[in-house]
C-alpha positions as CSV (number, residue, x, y, z in Angstrom):
1,X,-241.7,66.9,18.8
2,X,-239.1,67.1,21.7
3,X,-235.8,67.5,22.5
4,X,-233.4,64.3,21.6
5,X,-232.1,64.0,25.0
6,X,-229.9,61.2,24.1
7,X,-228.3,63.0,21.3
8,X,-227.6,65.9,23.8
9,X,-226.0,63.7,26.3
10,X,-223.7,62.0,23.6
11,X,-222.7,65.6,22.3
12,X,-222.1,66.7,25.8
13,X,-219.6,63.9,26.6
14,X,-218.0,64.5,23.2
15,X,-217.5,68.1,24.2
16,X,-216.1,67.0,27.8
17,X,-213.4,64.9,25.9
18,X,-212.6,67.5,23.4
19,X,-211.6,69.9,26.1
20,X,-209.2,67.5,27.9
21,X,-211.8,66.5,30.7
22,X,-212.8,62.7,31.6
23,X,-216.5,62.4,31.4
24,X,-216.3,59.2,33.7
25,X,-214.7,61.2,36.6
26,X,-216.9,61.5,39.7
27,X,-218.0,65.2,39.3
28,X,-218.7,64.7,35.3
29,X,-220.4,61.0,35.2
30,X,-224.1,62.7,35.4
31,X,-223.0,66.0,33.6
32,X,-224.1,64.9,30.1
33,X,-227.7,64.0,31.4
34,X,-227.8,67.2,33.4
35,X,-227.0,69.2,30.4
36,X,-229.5,67.2,28.4
37,X,-232.4,67.9,30.8
38,X,-231.5,71.8,31.1
39,X,-231.5,71.9,27.3
40,X,-234.8,70.3,27.1
41,X,-236.1,73.2,29.3
42,X,-234.0,76.1,27.8
43,X,-235.3,75.2,24.4
44,X,-238.9,74.4,25.3
45,X,-240.1,77.5,23.3
46,X,-239.6,75.5,20.1
47,X,-242.6,73.1,20.8
48,X,-245.0,76.0,22.0
49,X,-246.9,78.4,19.8
50,X,-247.1,82.0,21.2
51,X,-249.9,82.9,18.9
52,X,-252.0,80.3,21.0
53,X,-250.9,81.7,24.1
54,X,-252.0,84.9,23.2
55,X,-255.5,83.7,21.5
56,X,-256.4,81.7,24.8
57,X,-256.8,84.9,26.5
58,X,-258.4,87.8,24.4
59,X,-261.5,89.8,25.6
60,X,-263.8,92.5,24.4
61,X,-262.8,96.1,25.6
62,X,-263.6,99.4,25.0
63,X,-260.4,100.6,26.7
64,X,-258.1,102.5,24.1
65,X,-255.5,103.8,26.5
66,X,-251.9,102.4,26.4
67,X,-251.4,99.1,28.6
68,X,-248.0,98.5,29.6
69,X,-246.1,95.6,31.4
70,X,-242.9,96.4,32.6
71,X,-239.9,94.4,33.6
72,X,-240.5,91.3,32.3
73,X,-237.6,89.2,33.3
74,X,-236.4,86.6,30.5
75,X,-233.5,84.5,29.9
76,X,-232.2,83.1,26.5
77,X,-229.4,81.7,24.7
78,X,-227.5,83.4,21.9
79,X,-227.6,81.5,18.7
80,X,-223.9,82.6,17.7
81,X,-222.2,81.0,20.7
82,X,-225.1,79.1,22.5
83,X,-224.3,81.4,25.9
84,X,-226.7,82.9,28.0
85,X,-228.3,86.5,27.6
86,X,-230.8,87.9,29.8
87,X,-232.5,90.9,31.0
88,X,-235.9,92.7,31.0
89,X,-238.9,93.2,28.4
90,X,-241.0,96.2,28.4
91,X,-244.2,95.7,26.5
92,X,-247.0,98.0,25.6
93,X,-249.8,98.0,23.4
94,X,-253.0,100.1,22.3
95,X,-256.2,98.0,22.1
96,X,-258.7,98.2,19.5
97,X,-261.6,96.6,20.7
98,X,-259.7,93.6,22.3
99,X,-257.3,93.2,25.3
100,X,-255.1,90.1,26.3
101,X,-254.9,88.6,29.7
102,X,-251.9,90.4,31.3
103,X,-250.2,87.2,32.4
104,X,-250.2,85.9,28.7
105,X,-247.8,88.6,27.7
106,X,-245.1,87.4,29.9
107,X,-245.9,83.9,29.1
108,X,-245.3,84.9,25.4
109,X,-242.2,86.3,25.7
110,X,-240.8,83.2,27.4
111,X,-242.2,81.1,24.5
112,X,-239.7,83.4,22.2
113,X,-236.9,83.4,24.8
114,X,-236.8,79.7,25.2
115,X,-234.9,79.5,21.7
116,X,-231.8,79.9,20.3
117,X,-232.1,83.9,20.0
118,X,-230.7,86.9,18.9
119,X,-232.1,90.0,21.0
120,X,-233.0,91.9,18.0
121,X,-235.1,89.1,16.5
122,X,-236.6,88.5,20.1
123,X,-237.7,92.2,20.2
124,X,-239.2,91.7,16.7
125,X,-241.0,88.5,17.4
126,X,-242.8,89.8,20.4
127,X,-244.0,93.0,18.6
128,X,-245.3,91.1,15.8
129,X,-247.1,88.4,17.8
130,X,-248.9,90.8,19.4
131,X,-250.0,92.6,16.4
132,X,-250.9,89.4,14.4
133,X,-253.1,88.3,17.5
134,X,-254.3,90.9,19.5
135,X,-254.6,93.3,16.4
136,X,-254.2,96.6,18.8
137,X,-253.8,99.9,16.8
138,X,-249.9,99.9,18.0
139,X,-247.2,97.8,20.1
140,X,-243.9,98.8,21.5
141,X,-241.3,96.6,22.8
142,X,-238.1,97.3,24.5
143,X,-235.6,94.7,25.5
144,X,-232.5,95.8,27.8
145,X,-230.1,92.6,28.0
146,X,-226.7,91.5,29.2
147,X,-224.8,89.1,26.9
148,X,-222.4,86.3,28.3
149,X,-221.0,86.1,24.8
150,X,-219.7,89.7,25.0
151,X,-218.7,89.4,29.0
152,X,-217.2,85.9,29.3
153,X,-215.4,85.9,26.0
154,X,-214.3,88.1,23.2
155,X,-214.6,91.7,24.3
156,X,-215.2,90.9,27.8
157,X,-217.3,93.8,28.5
158,X,-218.6,93.9,32.0
159,X,-221.8,95.0,33.1
160,X,-222.4,96.3,29.6
161,X,-226.0,96.1,28.2
162,X,-227.7,96.0,24.7
163,X,-231.0,97.6,24.3
164,X,-233.4,96.9,21.3
165,X,-236.7,98.1,20.3
166,X,-239.6,97.3,17.9
167,X,-242.4,99.8,17.5
168,X,-245.7,98.9,15.2
169,X,-248.8,100.9,14.1
170,X,-249.4,104.0,16.1
171,X,-246.1,103.6,18.4
172,X,-244.3,105.2,15.6
173,X,-246.2,108.5,16.1
174,X,-244.0,110.8,18.2
175,X,-246.3,111.4,20.8
176,X,-247.3,107.7,21.6
177,X,-243.9,106.9,21.3
178,X,-242.7,109.6,23.8
179,X,-245.4,108.3,26.4
180,X,-244.2,104.5,25.9
181,X,-240.5,105.7,26.6
182,X,-241.5,107.8,29.4
183,X,-243.8,104.8,31.2
184,X,-241.1,102.4,30.8
185,X,-238.3,104.9,32.1
186,X,-240.3,106.2,35.2
187,X,-238.9,105.0,38.4
188,X,-240.8,102.5,40.2
189,X,-242.4,102.8,43.4
190,X,-242.3,100.3,46.1
191,X,-246.1,100.2,46.7
192,X,-247.0,96.6,46.4
């Protein structure tokens, strides 16, 4: 299955006409095609299985300490207004005999982000996918994001951001939750 580029081009041309633009003027002639190609990329997550991304890189391990991947950049589209929201995701888990390749976590985040979304759902989908596939002792996910549906229209709040979290398994325990939040909130040193 793939994006229907022709339908998106027709719809884009209709939107241009509906707002009083001339879709045949020089600057807009290729816009419907560009919008269709952009949506093909922006919505590519519908055609990927996040569980397959994670399953591809599971490894036996004796590690039972927290693994944290911080500051994963993401870009998504709000399903209510089809406007962008973007920010950073922090993901942590405590292994139970298996670890997942570190690069697979950002790839899995991107699969979910490249769908029409709401931040709260995105946060939960990431946590649930890791729980289902990696089967760790627990998972913590925090997302901080800016929403253009709040900044460009409506309330027009500049530079505000929304935080959401999803905690599973032993991340619901106060001590582990505290360690997770301390790790993701610690200042980043530029040693790399």
